[in-house]
PDB file of N, CA, C and O in Angstrom:
ATOM      1  N   MET A   1      14.121  28.121  17.714  1.00  0.00           N
ATOM      2  CA  MET A   1      14.418  27.022  16.849  1.00  0.00           C
ATOM      3  C   MET A   1      14.335  27.508  15.403  1.00  0.00           C
ATOM      4  O   MET A   1      13.314  27.316  14.742  1.00  0.00           O
ATOM      5  N   SER A   2      15.375  28.121  14.923  1.00  0.00           N
ATOM      6  CA  SER A   2      15.336  28.680  13.577  1.00  0.00           C
ATOM      7  C   SER A   2      16.316  27.965  12.657  1.00  0.00           C
ATOM      8  O   SER A   2      17.300  27.366  13.091  1.00  0.00           O
ATOM      9  N   ILE A   3      16.004  28.055  11.374  1.00  0.00           N
ATOM     10  CA  ILE A   3      16.811  27.461  10.321  1.00  0.00           C
ATOM     11  C   ILE A   3      17.047  28.561   9.294  1.00  0.00           C
ATOM     12  O   ILE A   3      16.106  29.256   8.911  1.00  0.00           O
ATOM     13  N   ASN A   4      18.281  28.729   8.846  1.00  0.00           N
ATOM     14  CA  ASN A   4      18.581  29.743   7.840  1.00  0.00           C
ATOM     15  C   ASN A   4      17.834  29.446   6.544  1.00  0.00           C
ATOM     16  O   ASN A   4      17.721  28.294   6.125  1.00  0.00           O
ATOM     17  N   LEU A   5      17.326  30.509   5.918  1.00  0.00           N
ATOM     18  CA  LEU A   5      16.633  30.358   4.644  1.00  0.00           C
ATOM     19  C   LEU A   5      17.628  30.037   3.538  1.00  0.00           C
ATOM     20  O   LEU A   5      18.721  30.601   3.484  1.00  0.00           O
ATOM     21  N   THR A   6      17.235  29.133   2.666  1.00  0.00           N
ATOM     22  CA  THR A   6      18.015  28.871   1.463  1.00  0.00           C
ATOM     23  C   THR A   6      17.512  29.822   0.377  1.00  0.00           C
ATOM     24  O   THR A   6      16.488  30.483   0.553  1.00  0.00           O
ATOM     25  N   GLU A   7      18.223  29.890  -0.729  1.00  0.00           N
ATOM     26  CA  GLU A   7      17.756  30.714  -1.852  1.00  0.00           C
ATOM     27  C   GLU A   7      16.401  30.198  -2.343  1.00  0.00           C
ATOM     28  O   GLU A   7      15.535  30.985  -2.725  1.00  0.00           O
ATOM     29  N   GLN A   8      16.226  28.891  -2.331  1.00  0.00           N
ATOM     30  CA  GLN A   8      14.946  28.307  -2.731  1.00  0.00           C
ATOM     31  C   GLN A   8      13.834  28.735  -1.769  1.00  0.00           C
ATOM     32  O   GLN A   8      12.724  29.039  -2.207  1.00  0.00           O
ATOM     33  N   ASP A   9      14.120  28.762  -0.468  1.00  0.00           N
ATOM     34  CA  ASP A   9      13.138  29.221   0.520  1.00  0.00           C
ATOM     35  C   ASP A   9      12.733  30.663   0.245  1.00  0.00           C
ATOM     36  O   ASP A   9      11.553  31.007   0.319  1.00  0.00           O
ATOM     37  N   LYS A  10      13.710  31.503  -0.070  1.00  0.00           N
ATOM     38  CA  LYS A  10      13.427  32.924  -0.331  1.00  0.00           C
ATOM     39  C   LYS A  10      12.541  33.084  -1.556  1.00  0.00           C
ATOM     40  O   LYS A  10      11.581  33.855  -1.542  1.00  0.00           O
ATOM     41  N   ARG A  11      12.871  32.348  -2.623  1.00  0.00           N
ATOM     42  CA  ARG A  11      12.045  32.413  -3.837  1.00  0.00           C
ATOM     43  C   ARG A  11      10.624  31.940  -3.541  1.00  0.00           C
ATOM     44  O   ARG A  11       9.649  32.551  -3.979  1.00  0.00           O
ATOM     45  N   ARG A  12      10.524  30.860  -2.802  1.00  0.00           N
ATOM     46  CA  ARG A  12       9.207  30.299  -2.487  1.00  0.00           C
ATOM     47  C   ARG A  12       8.387  31.255  -1.618  1.00  0.00           C
ATOM     48  O   ARG A  12       7.182  31.396  -1.822  1.00  0.00           O
ATOM     49  N   ALA A  13       9.023  31.901  -0.666  1.00  0.00           N
ATOM     50  CA  ALA A  13       8.321  32.862   0.191  1.00  0.00           C
ATOM     51  C   ALA A  13       7.751  34.006  -0.643  1.00  0.00           C
ATOM     52  O   ALA A  13       6.634  34.462  -0.397  1.00  0.00           O
ATOM     53  N   LYS A  14       8.512  34.464  -1.619  1.00  0.00           N
ATOM     54  CA  LYS A  14       8.028  35.545  -2.490  1.00  0.00           C
ATOM     55  C   LYS A  14       6.858  35.071  -3.342  1.00  0.00           C
ATOM     56  O   LYS A  14       5.916  35.828  -3.578  1.00  0.00           O
ATOM     57  N   GLU A  15       6.910  33.822  -3.806  1.00  0.00           N
ATOM     58  CA  GLU A  15       5.786  33.261  -4.562  1.00  0.00           C
ATOM     59  C   GLU A  15       4.539  33.178  -3.683  1.00  0.00           C
ATOM     60  O   GLU A  15       3.449  33.578  -4.091  1.00  0.00           O
ATOM     61  N   VAL A  16       4.715  32.659  -2.480  1.00  0.00           N
ATOM     62  CA  VAL A  16       3.596  32.500  -1.549  1.00  0.00           C
ATOM     63  C   VAL A  16       2.977  33.858  -1.219  1.00  0.00           C
ATOM     64  O   VAL A  16       1.756  33.973  -1.119  1.00  0.00           O
ATOM     65  N   ALA A  17       3.800  34.869  -1.054  1.00  0.00           N
ATOM     66  CA  ALA A  17       3.303  36.209  -0.724  1.00  0.00           C
ATOM     67  C   ALA A  17       2.383  36.755  -1.813  1.00  0.00           C
ATOM     68  O   ALA A  17       1.534  37.604  -1.540  1.00  0.00           O
ATOM     69  N   ALA A  18       2.546  36.274  -3.040  1.00  0.00           N
ATOM     70  CA  ALA A  18       1.725  36.752  -4.154  1.00  0.00           C
ATOM     71  C   ALA A  18       0.384  36.024  -4.259  1.00  0.00           C
ATOM     72  O   ALA A  18      -0.487  36.463  -5.011  1.00  0.00           O
ATOM     73  N   TYR A  19       0.196  34.932  -3.531  1.00  0.00           N
ATOM     74  CA  TYR A  19      -1.063  34.193  -3.585  1.00  0.00           C
ATOM     75  C   TYR A  19      -2.171  35.012  -2.925  1.00  0.00           C
ATOM     76  O   TYR A  19      -1.949  35.618  -1.877  1.00  0.00           O
ATOM     77  N   PRO A  20      -3.358  35.036  -3.525  1.00  0.00           N
ATOM     78  CA  PRO A  20      -4.465  35.812  -2.949  1.00  0.00           C
ATOM     79  C   PRO A  20      -4.824  35.389  -1.521  1.00  0.00           C
ATOM     80  O   PRO A  20      -5.205  36.232  -0.708  1.00  0.00           O
ATOM     81  N   TRP A  21      -4.710  34.117  -1.213  1.00  0.00           N
ATOM     82  CA  TRP A  21      -5.100  33.657   0.127  1.00  0.00           C
ATOM     83  C   TRP A  21      -4.082  34.015   1.197  1.00  0.00           C
ATOM     84  O   TRP A  21      -4.329  33.783   2.381  1.00  0.00           O
ATOM     85  N   PHE A  22      -2.931  34.583   0.803  1.00  0.00           N
ATOM     86  CA  PHE A  22      -1.959  35.099   1.766  1.00  0.00           C
ATOM     87  C   PHE A  22      -1.852  36.626   1.668  1.00  0.00           C
ATOM     88  O   PHE A  22      -0.837  37.211   2.046  1.00  0.00           O
ATOM     89  N   ALA A  23      -2.904  37.256   1.159  1.00  0.00           N
ATOM     90  CA  ALA A  23      -2.885  38.702   0.952  1.00  0.00           C
ATOM     91  C   ALA A  23      -3.172  39.500   2.224  1.00  0.00           C
ATOM     92  O   ALA A  23      -2.940  40.709   2.254  1.00  0.00           O
ATOM     93  N   SER A  24      -3.666  38.851   3.261  1.00  0.00           N
ATOM     94  CA  SER A  24      -4.004  39.593   4.486  1.00  0.00           C
ATOM     95  C   SER A  24      -2.746  40.184   5.124  1.00  0.00           C
ATOM     96  O   SER A  24      -1.647  39.647   4.984  1.00  0.00           O
ATOM     97  N   LYS A  25      -2.935  41.295   5.825  1.00  0.00           N
ATOM     98  CA  LYS A  25      -1.799  41.991   6.439  1.00  0.00           C
ATOM     99  C   LYS A  25      -0.990  41.113   7.393  1.00  0.00           C
ATOM    100  O   LYS A  25       0.239  41.162   7.357  1.00  0.00           O
ATOM    101  N   PRO A  26      -1.639  40.305   8.249  1.00  0.00           N
ATOM    102  CA  PRO A  26      -0.833  39.462   9.154  1.00  0.00           C
ATOM    103  C   PRO A  26       0.076  38.488   8.403  1.00  0.00           C
ATOM    104  O   PRO A  26       1.233  38.306   8.781  1.00  0.00           O
ATOM    105  N   TRP A  27      -0.444  37.858   7.333  1.00  0.00           N
ATOM    106  CA  TRP A  27       0.390  36.932   6.560  1.00  0.00           C
ATOM    107  C   TRP A  27       1.526  37.670   5.870  1.00  0.00           C
ATOM    108  O   TRP A  27       2.667  37.207   5.882  1.00  0.00           O
ATOM    109  N   GLN A  28       1.221  38.811   5.268  1.00  0.00           N
ATOM    110  CA  GLN A  28       2.258  39.581   4.575  1.00  0.00           C
ATOM    111  C   GLN A  28       3.342  40.034   5.549  1.00  0.00           C
ATOM    112  O   GLN A  28       4.527  40.007   5.218  1.00  0.00           O
ATOM    113  N   ARG A  29       2.941  40.446   6.736  1.00  0.00           N
ATOM    114  CA  ARG A  29       3.898  40.867   7.761  1.00  0.00           C
ATOM    115  C   ARG A  29       4.820  39.706   8.148  1.00  0.00           C
ATOM    116  O   ARG A  29       6.031  39.889   8.273  1.00  0.00           O
ATOM    117  N   GLU A  30       4.255  38.526   8.336  1.00  0.00           N
ATOM    118  CA  GLU A  30       5.051  37.352   8.711  1.00  0.00           C
ATOM    119  C   GLU A  30       6.037  36.971   7.606  1.00  0.00           C
ATOM    120  O   GLU A  30       7.192  36.651   7.887  1.00  0.00           O
ATOM    121  N   ILE A  31       5.587  37.003   6.366  1.00  0.00           N
ATOM    122  CA  ILE A  31       6.464  36.650   5.245  1.00  0.00           C
ATOM    123  C   ILE A  31       7.590  37.672   5.113  1.00  0.00           C
ATOM    124  O   ILE A  31       8.746  37.298   4.917  1.00  0.00           O
ATOM    125  N   ARG A  32       7.260  38.959   5.220  1.00  0.00           N
ATOM    126  CA  ARG A  32       8.306  40.001   5.161  1.00  0.00           C
ATOM    127  C   ARG A  32       9.316  39.825   6.284  1.00  0.00           C
ATOM    128  O   ARG A  32      10.521  39.944   6.066  1.00  0.00           O
ATOM    129  N   GLN A  33       8.827  39.542   7.482  1.00  0.00           N
ATOM    130  CA  GLN A  33       9.706  39.357   8.640  1.00  0.00           C
ATOM    131  C   GLN A  33      10.643  38.168   8.419  1.00  0.00           C
ATOM    132  O   GLN A  33      11.834  38.242   8.724  1.00  0.00           O
ATOM    133  N   MET A  34      10.104  37.088   7.894  1.00  0.00           N
ATOM    134  CA  MET A  34      10.915  35.905   7.624  1.00  0.00           C
ATOM    135  C   MET A  34      12.025  36.241   6.630  1.00  0.00           C
ATOM    136  O   MET A  34      13.178  35.860   6.834  1.00  0.00           O
ATOM    137  N   LEU A  35      11.687  36.947   5.567  1.00  0.00           N
ATOM    138  CA  LEU A  35      12.685  37.318   4.567  1.00  0.00           C
ATOM    139  C   LEU A  35      13.708  38.298   5.139  1.00  0.00           C
ATOM    140  O   LEU A  35      14.899  38.194   4.846  1.00  0.00           O
ATOM    141  N   LYS A  36      13.254  39.233   5.942  1.00  0.00           N
ATOM    142  CA  LYS A  36      14.154  40.216   6.550  1.00  0.00           C
ATOM    143  C   LYS A  36      15.167  39.545   7.475  1.00  0.00           C
ATOM    144  O   LYS A  36      16.356  39.860   7.434  1.00  0.00           O
ATOM    145  N   LEU A  37      14.692  38.622   8.308  1.00  0.00           N
ATOM    146  CA  LEU A  37      15.570  37.943   9.265  1.00  0.00           C
ATOM    147  C   LEU A  37      16.409  36.846   8.618  1.00  0.00           C
ATOM    148  O   LEU A  37      17.466  36.476   9.130  1.00  0.00           O
ATOM    149  N   GLY A  38      15.923  36.327   7.480  1.00  0.00           N
ATOM    150  CA  GLY A  38      16.663  35.274   6.787  1.00  0.00           C
ATOM    151  C   GLY A  38      16.583  33.918   7.459  1.00  0.00           C
ATOM    152  O   GLY A  38      17.446  33.064   7.253  1.00  0.00           O
ATOM    153  N   VAL A  39      15.541  33.717   8.269  1.00  0.00           N
ATOM    154  CA  VAL A  39      15.369  32.430   8.953  1.00  0.00           C
ATOM    155  C   VAL A  39      13.912  31.987   8.882  1.00  0.00           C
ATOM    156  O   VAL A  39      13.000  32.790   8.679  1.00  0.00           O
ATOM    157  N   LYS A  40      13.728  30.688   9.056  1.00  0.00           N
ATOM    158  CA  LYS A  40      12.380  30.134   9.154  1.00  0.00           C
ATOM    159  C   LYS A  40      12.298  29.349  10.446  1.00  0.00           C
ATOM    160  O   LYS A  40      13.300  28.864  10.971  1.00  0.00           O
ATOM    161  N   LEU A  41      11.099  29.239  10.935  1.00  0.00           N
ATOM    162  CA  LEU A  41      10.836  28.474  12.150  1.00  0.00           C
ATOM    163  C   LEU A  41       9.954  27.298  11.768  1.00  0.00           C
ATOM    164  O   LEU A  41       8.931  27.477  11.107  1.00  0.00           O
ATOM    165  N   GLU A  42      10.332  26.128  12.168  1.00  0.00           N
ATOM    166  CA  GLU A  42       9.574  24.944  11.797  1.00  0.00           C
ATOM    167  C   GLU A  42       9.247  24.112  13.021  1.00  0.00           C
ATOM    168  O   GLU A  42      10.061  23.964  13.933  1.00  0.00           O
ATOM    169  N   LEU A  43       8.046  23.576  13.022  1.00  0.00           N
ATOM    170  CA  LEU A  43       7.641  22.714  14.136  1.00  0.00           C
ATOM    171  C   LEU A  43       8.554  21.506  14.279  1.00  0.00           C
ATOM    172  O   LEU A  43       8.773  21.012  15.385  1.00  0.00           O
ATOM    173  N   GLU A  44       9.089  21.032  13.152  1.00  0.00           N
ATOM    174  CA  GLU A  44       9.981  19.881  13.218  1.00  0.00           C
ATOM    175  C   GLU A  44      11.194  20.176  14.099  1.00  0.00           C
ATOM    176  O   GLU A  44      11.742  19.273  14.732  1.00  0.00           O
ATOM    177  N   ALA A  45      11.607  21.437  14.137  1.00  0.00           N
ATOM    178  CA  ALA A  45      12.755  21.810  14.962  1.00  0.00           C
ATOM    179  C   ALA A  45      12.450  21.617  16.447  1.00  0.00           C
ATOM    180  O   ALA A  45      13.360  21.398  17.246  1.00  0.00           O
ATOM    181  N   LEU A  46      11.182  21.696  16.812  1.00  0.00           N
ATOM    182  CA  LEU A  46      10.802  21.488  18.209  1.00  0.00           C
ATOM    183  C   LEU A  46      10.844  20.015  18.608  1.00  0.00           C
ATOM    184  O   LEU A  46      10.894  19.691  19.794  1.00  0.00           O
ATOM    185  N   SER A  47      10.824  19.134  17.629  1.00  0.00           N
ATOM    186  CA  SER A  47      10.779  17.708  17.945  1.00  0.00           C
ATOM    187  C   SER A  47      12.063  17.215  18.589  1.00  0.00           C
ATOM    188  O   SER A  47      12.094  16.111  19.134  1.00  0.00           O
ATOM    189  N   ASN A  48      13.133  18.018  18.537  1.00  0.00           N
ATOM    190  CA  ASN A  48      14.361  17.599  19.214  1.00  0.00           C
ATOM    191  C   ASN A  48      14.187  17.641  20.731  1.00  0.00           C
ATOM    192  O   ASN A  48      14.939  16.990  21.457  1.00  0.00           O
ATOM    193  N   LYS A  49      13.209  18.395  21.211  1.00  0.00           N
ATOM    194  CA  LYS A  49      12.899  18.401  22.647  1.00  0.00           C
ATOM    195  C   LYS A  49      12.274  17.063  23.020  1.00  0.00           C
ATOM    196  O   LYS A  49      12.746  16.372  23.923  1.00  0.00           O
ATOM    197  N   ASP A  50      11.236  16.719  22.334  1.00  0.00           N
ATOM    198  CA  ASP A  50      10.483  15.482  22.535  1.00  0.00           C
ATOM    199  C   ASP A  50       9.180  15.700  21.781  1.00  0.00           C
ATOM    200  O   ASP A  50       8.542  16.741  21.938  1.00  0.00           O
ATOM    201  N   PHE A  51       8.788  14.756  20.986  1.00  0.00           N
ATOM    202  CA  PHE A  51       7.599  14.948  20.168  1.00  0.00           C
ATOM    203  C   PHE A  51       6.375  15.256  21.017  1.00  0.00           C
ATOM    204  O   PHE A  51       5.493  15.997  20.582  1.00  0.00           O
ATOM    205  N   SER A  52       6.309  14.708  22.203  1.00  0.00           N
ATOM    206  CA  SER A  52       5.157  14.969  23.069  1.00  0.00           C
ATOM    207  C   SER A  52       5.085  16.444  23.467  1.00  0.00           C
ATOM    208  O   SER A  52       4.002  16.937  23.781  1.00  0.00           O
ATOM    209  N   PHE A  53       6.209  17.154  23.462  1.00  0.00           N
ATOM    210  CA  PHE A  53       6.194  18.593  23.745  1.00  0.00           C
ATOM    211  C   PHE A  53       5.297  19.314  22.744  1.00  0.00           C
ATOM    212  O   PHE A  53       4.522  20.194  23.120  1.00  0.00           O
ATOM    213  N   ILE A  54       5.404  18.940  21.472  1.00  0.00           N
ATOM    214  CA  ILE A  54       4.591  19.577  20.429  1.00  0.00           C
ATOM    215  C   ILE A  54       3.115  19.262  20.637  1.00  0.00           C
ATOM    216  O   ILE A  54       2.273  20.160  20.609  1.00  0.00           O
ATOM    217  N   THR A  55       2.807  17.995  20.844  1.00  0.00           N
ATOM    218  CA  THR A  55       1.404  17.579  20.916  1.00  0.00           C
ATOM    219  C   THR A  55       0.738  17.849  22.252  1.00  0.00           C
ATOM    220  O   THR A  55      -0.478  18.027  22.314  1.00  0.00           O
ATOM    221  N   GLU A  56       1.517  17.881  23.313  1.00  0.00           N
ATOM    222  CA  GLU A  56       0.921  18.038  24.639  1.00  0.00           C
ATOM    223  C   GLU A  56       1.055  19.444  25.224  1.00  0.00           C
ATOM    224  O   GLU A  56       0.298  19.814  26.121  1.00  0.00           O
ATOM    225  N   GLN A  57       2.011  20.228  24.724  1.00  0.00           N
ATOM    226  CA  GLN A  57       2.212  21.562  25.287  1.00  0.00           C
ATOM    227  C   GLN A  57       2.113  22.665  24.237  1.00  0.00           C
ATOM    228  O   GLN A  57       1.263  23.550  24.342  1.00  0.00           O
ATOM    229  N   TYR A  58       2.976  22.615  23.229  1.00  0.00           N
ATOM    230  CA  TYR A  58       3.080  23.712  22.265  1.00  0.00           C
ATOM    231  C   TYR A  58       1.765  23.969  21.525  1.00  0.00           C
ATOM    232  O   TYR A  58       1.216  25.068  21.607  1.00  0.00           O
ATOM    233  N   LEU A  59       1.256  22.969  20.807  1.00  0.00           N
ATOM    234  CA  LEU A  59       0.028  23.171  20.035  1.00  0.00           C
ATOM    235  C   LEU A  59      -1.195  23.440  20.904  1.00  0.00           C
ATOM    236  O   LEU A  59      -1.966  24.343  20.580  1.00  0.00           O
ATOM    237  N   PRO A  60      -1.413  22.705  21.986  1.00  0.00           N
ATOM    238  CA  PRO A  60      -2.564  23.037  22.834  1.00  0.00           C
ATOM    239  C   PRO A  60      -2.530  24.482  23.350  1.00  0.00           C
ATOM    240  O   PRO A  60      -3.569  25.139  23.421  1.00  0.00           O
ATOM    241  N   GLN A  61      -1.360  24.968  23.705  1.00  0.00           N
ATOM    242  CA  GLN A  61      -1.257  26.350  24.190  1.00  0.00           C
ATOM    243  C   GLN A  61      -1.559  27.342  23.074  1.00  0.00           C
ATOM    244  O   GLN A  61      -2.251  28.335  23.300  1.00  0.00           O
ATOM    245  N   LYS A  62      -1.044  27.081  21.864  1.00  0.00           N
ATOM    246  CA  LYS A  62      -1.332  27.952  20.721  1.00  0.00           C
ATOM    247  C   LYS A  62      -2.835  28.001  20.454  1.00  0.00           C
ATOM    248  O   LYS A  62      -3.391  29.072  20.210  1.00  0.00           O
ATOM    249  N   LEU A  63      -3.484  26.852  20.500  1.00  0.00           N
ATOM    250  CA  LEU A  63      -4.927  26.807  20.268  1.00  0.00           C
ATOM    251  C   LEU A  63      -5.693  27.510  21.382  1.00  0.00           C
ATOM    252  O   LEU A  63      -6.634  28.259  21.118  1.00  0.00           O
ATOM    253  N   LYS A  64      -5.298  27.274  22.602  1.00  0.00           N
ATOM    254  CA  LYS A  64      -5.954  27.920  23.746  1.00  0.00           C
ATOM    255  C   LYS A  64      -5.855  29.441  23.647  1.00  0.00           C
ATOM    256  O   LYS A  64      -6.828  30.151  23.902  1.00  0.00           O
ATOM    257  N   ASP A  65      -4.672  29.934  23.276  1.00  0.00           N
ATOM    258  CA  ASP A  65      -4.440  31.376  23.170  1.00  0.00           C
ATOM    259  C   ASP A  65      -4.909  31.959  21.838  1.00  0.00           C
ATOM    260  O   ASP A  65      -4.805  33.164  21.613  1.00  0.00           O
ATOM    261  N   LYS A  66      -5.425  31.103  20.959  1.00  0.00           N
ATOM    262  CA  LYS A  66      -5.876  31.512  19.617  1.00  0.00           C
ATOM    263  C   LYS A  66      -4.772  32.247  18.870  1.00  0.00           C
ATOM    264  O   LYS A  66      -5.001  33.297  18.269  1.00  0.00           O
ATOM    265  N   GLN A  67      -3.581  31.682  18.917  1.00  0.00           N
ATOM    266  CA  GLN A  67      -2.417  32.284  18.256  1.00  0.00           C
ATOM    267  C   GLN A  67      -2.192  31.646  16.887  1.00  0.00           C
ATOM    268  O   GLN A  67      -1.357  30.755  16.730  1.00  0.00           O
ATOM    269  N   TRP A  68      -2.938  32.112  15.922  1.00  0.00           N
ATOM    270  CA  TRP A  68      -2.750  31.664  14.549  1.00  0.00           C
ATOM    271  C   TRP A  68      -3.106  32.808  13.627  1.00  0.00           C
ATOM    272  O   TRP A  68      -3.727  33.787  14.038  1.00  0.00           O
ATOM    273  N   LEU A  69      -2.706  32.674  12.379  1.00  0.00           N
ATOM    274  CA  LEU A  69      -3.017  33.695  11.385  1.00  0.00           C
ATOM    275  C   LEU A  69      -4.251  33.275  10.618  1.00  0.00           C
ATOM    276  O   LEU A  69      -4.402  32.106  10.262  1.00  0.00           O
ATOM    277  N   ASP A  70      -5.136  34.230  10.362  1.00  0.00           N
ATOM    278  CA  ASP A  70      -6.340  33.951   9.568  1.00  0.00           C
ATOM    279  C   ASP A  70      -6.027  34.079   8.105  1.00  0.00           C
ATOM    280  O   ASP A  70      -6.907  33.883   7.266  1.00  0.00           O
TER     281      ASP A  70
END
C-alpha cells in the first residue's frame, strides 16, 4: 500500500532526517529507503481493506512481534 512521494514529502523527509530524535541508524535507514524508492507507506492506505484489519490484525501483530523503530 504505497503512495508516491510529492516534492513536499521529499523536503519534509530531509527535514525530519536532520532532527536529533531521528538520528538513530534504523530511522535514518528508513528515511533513506523512502527517498530512494520515492514512495511512502501509510496506515490510512490499509483502511481500504476494512478499518478493523488495522485495529484487530495489523497493529496487534506489529506489537506482538515488537516491530517498531526506537
